[in-house]
N, C-alpha and C positions, 0 to 999 in steps of 0.2 A: 504494500500500500504506500509506504513512504517513498519507495523507488519510483513508483508511478507518479506520485505527487511531485517529486523533484523533476522528473522528465517533463511533465506538463508545464511546470513553472518555468523551466528553462526555455521551452518552446514558445510559451506565452511572451516571455521577455524578448526573445528574438523577433517575433512577429510584431510586437509593439514598437520596438526600436527601428525595425526595417521598414514598416509600412504605416502603422497607425499614428505614431507620434508625429512624423513629418506632415501627415495629412491634417492632423489636428491644428498644428501651428500654421499650416498654409492657409487654412480657412479662418484663422483668427480666433480659435477657441482654446487658447493655451491655458485658460483658467479651469478647463475641464479635463486636464491631462490625467489626473488620478482616476476620474470616472472612465476615461477612455481606456486606461489600463485594465480596469475591471471588465469593460465591454469587450476587450480583446480576448479575454478568457472565454466569454460566450461565443465569440466569433470562431475561435479555435475549436471549441467543442462542436459547433455546427459543421465546420469543415470536416472534422474527423467523422462525424455521424454520416454526412453525405457520402464520404468515401467508403464507409462500411456498407451503406445502402447499395451503392453501385457495384462494389466489388464482391459482396457476399450475398445479400438478400435478393438482389436482382437475378443472379444466376439460379438461385433456388426457385424463384417464381417461374423462370423459363423451364426448369427441370420438371416440376410437378404442379402445373397451374390447375386451379379449380375450374376455370372457364377461359374461353378464348377471348383475346382482347378485341373488342369491336368498337370502342368509343375512345379513340386516342385523344380527342379534344378534351374530354372530361379529365383524363389523366394529366394532360399538360396543365390544366388549371390547378390540379392538386400539387403538381410540382412547384407552381408559383407559390401556393400556400406554404409549402415546405421551405422554400428559399426565404420567404418573408420571416418565418418563425425561427428557423435553425441558424440563419446567418445574422440574427440579432436585430433585424429591422423593426420587428414588433416591439422588442424590449427597448429599442432606441425611442420609439414613440411613447412607450410607457414612461421612460425616464423623463422626457421633457413635459409630458402632460400630467403625470400622476406622482412623480417622485416627491415633490414638496408635500403633497397630502400624505403620502406614505410616512415621511419623516415626522410630520406633526402627530399622526395617529400613534405611531410606534413610540414616539417620545412621551406622549401622554400615558400610554400603557406602562412604560417603564417607571414613570413618576408614581403611578398608582401601585407599583410593586409587581406588575406582571413582567414576564421576560426574565425573571431570575431563576426559573426552573431549567436545569440542564439535565436531560435524561441520562447523559453519559456520566453523571456524577452519582447516580443512584447506588452503584455497587463499586466502590473504589477498588482498583486493582483488576477489575474485570471489564466494567463498562467503559473505562477510559482507554481500553485497547482500541486503536483506530478502527479496525474492521468490525469489532463488536458494536461500537457506537454507530458505525455506518448502517449495520443491519437493523439496529433498534430504530433509528430515525426513518429508515426505509419502510419498515413495517407500520410505524405510526402514521407516516404521511400517506401510505397506501390506503390505510383505513379511512383517512380524511378524503382521499380521492374517491373511494367507494361511496361515501356519503354525498359528496358533491354530485357524482354521477347519478345517484338515486334522485337527487333534487332536480337535475336536468330533465329527468323523465317523469317527475311527479307533478311539477307545477306548469300549468299551461303556458304562461308567459316565457318561462325558461326553455320549455320544449320548443317554443316558437323559434328560438335562437339555435338550440342544439340540434334541431331536426335537419339543419343544413349538413351537419356531419353525417347524418344517416341517409341523406338523399343521394349519395353516390351509388349508382347501379354497377359501376365498374371499379370495385374496390381493389387497391394495390398497396404496395409499401409506402406510397406517397400520400395515402388518404388520412393518415393520423392527424395532420395539421389542418385538414379541411374543416375549419370552424368559423363561426361568426366572430368577428373581432371583439364585439362586446361580451360574448360568451367567454372568450379567452381572458378578457380583463377581469371579469367576475371570478373566474377560476383562479387566476394567478394571484389576485388580491387575497383570497382565502388561504391559499397555500403559503404565500410569503408571510402573512400574519401568524399563522400557526407555527411555521418554521421558526420565526423569531421568538415566539412565546415559549417554545420547548428547547430553545438553545442550539439550533443547528448552526454550525459554523459556516461561513461563506464557501469555503472549499468543499465541505461535505455537501452543501446544498447544490452546488454546481454538479458534483459527481452523481448525486441522487437524481437530479433532473435529467442529466445526460443518459444515465442508465435506464431510467424509466422511458424516455423517449425512444431509445433504440428498441427496447422490448415492445413498445406499442407499434413501432414501424413493422416489426416482424409479425405482430398479431394481425395487422391489417393487410398483410401481403396476400396476393393472389396465389396462395400456396396450399396445396393439399397436404397438411401436416398435423398430426395429433401426437401428443406426448404419452399416450397409453393410459390405461385405467388408473395407474398410480400417479404418473407424471402430470396428468390433467388436473389432479387435485393438489398439486404442489406449485405449479406455475401455469399461467394462462397461455394457451397455445393459439395458433391461427384458427384452428377448427373451433375451439371454445368461443373465441371472440366473434367469429363469423356468424355463429348462432345469434349473438346479440344484434348483429346488423341484418339478420334475415327478415324478410317481409312477413309480417303477421306473427312473428315468434319472439324476436329479441326486444321489441320496445312496445309491446301491447300486452294487455291482460284483460280477461273477461270481455273480449270482443274488440272490434276495431276502433271504438270511440273512447276507450278507457286507457289512460296512460299507465305504464308499469313496465313489465317485461322481465327479462332474464339476463344473467351473465354480465353484471355491472362492474365486476372487478377490473382493476387496471393492471396489476401485476400478479396478485395472489387471489386464487379462487376461494380462499378460506372464508371471506366475508359472505360470498354467495352461498357457501355451504352453511354458514352460521345462521344467516337470515332467510334461508330456503328460497333463494332467488336463482340458484344454479340450475342449468339444463345441460346435462352431460351426454345427451343423445348424440350419437355419432352420425352426423349428417352435414352436407354442404349445400345450403339452399341459396336461391337468388337473393341479393341484397337490395335494400332500398326501403321505401315507406309505402304502405298500402295505398294511400291516396295518390301516389304517383301512377298507379296501374289500375285502380278502380275508381270510376267516377263518383264524386260526392253528391250532395244534395243539389248542387248547381248543374249536375249532369256532365261536369268536366273534371278531369284530373287536375291536381294541383301542380303549378309551375314553381320550381325551386331555383331557376336561373341557370344559364349556361356559362356565364362569365363571372369573374371575381366580383365586380361591382354590382351586377344584377343580383347575385346571391346575397350580398350584404344588404342591399335595399329590401329584397323580399323577406329577409330574416327579420328586419325591423317591423315590417308590415304584419308578419305572423305574430310577433311578440305583442303587437297592439290589437291582435284579434281580428285582423283583416285577411 
């Protein structure tokens, strides 16, 4: 763990000095040089992730695809979402728009005594071992992710945003970041606040986010892959998560008009097992949303948009109940 941390830090320093720092000074933002160094860490993580997607997960998709690729335009839009999120453009927008609010809220919480809890201090000599602390924080934040995901499928206004993610009929490794930007803001605010409250260090947080995102990219891949009867109950596989995206199965319960569904876990299926929302049936069904393929009361199917901005606009309309 320490060796990996050292190697990443050295590479981050090199990338910052070689490319990011000169650019920051060239555009007259020298006062943000420390923040730019932190942003370089996220940029580096994104570059590594995209490299892994192309070099490893891509060949797996071509080796054992669930379905033939028929809509390359939809996949190209998902690639755009991935680049926006993984290369730090979304976080850059978050920094300029929401960072002052973040600082104020977290500052008030610390003044009131919150944020003093560090889970890695609970068992001195054990939980302060780096990899043990990493696993503890990973499990806790994964449970928070499960609760967020349940909320996205439980409340109509939130589903109006999150349904964009489920509207992809041609799911691939690029589909994980196909989200409404407002949905991502809500999600990230919750995760960052919780991480601050339980004492996740910045380096640990970056590692957890990177690890989670890579696993989610694999889960969304157009890949016929199960982890077996035991493995499926230890870690979420592409097959398990595809059930969550399947029409009429993964995000509906008690009929097509009731929100709910199955397989909400992000990394660990334990929470689905605990709250009885898991569906371990071995199947690979078409993905999407029922109202994309079945006409509603208006006699027409719902349109979710073909391009980035159309998808964002229609998401806001759905959130407003239109």
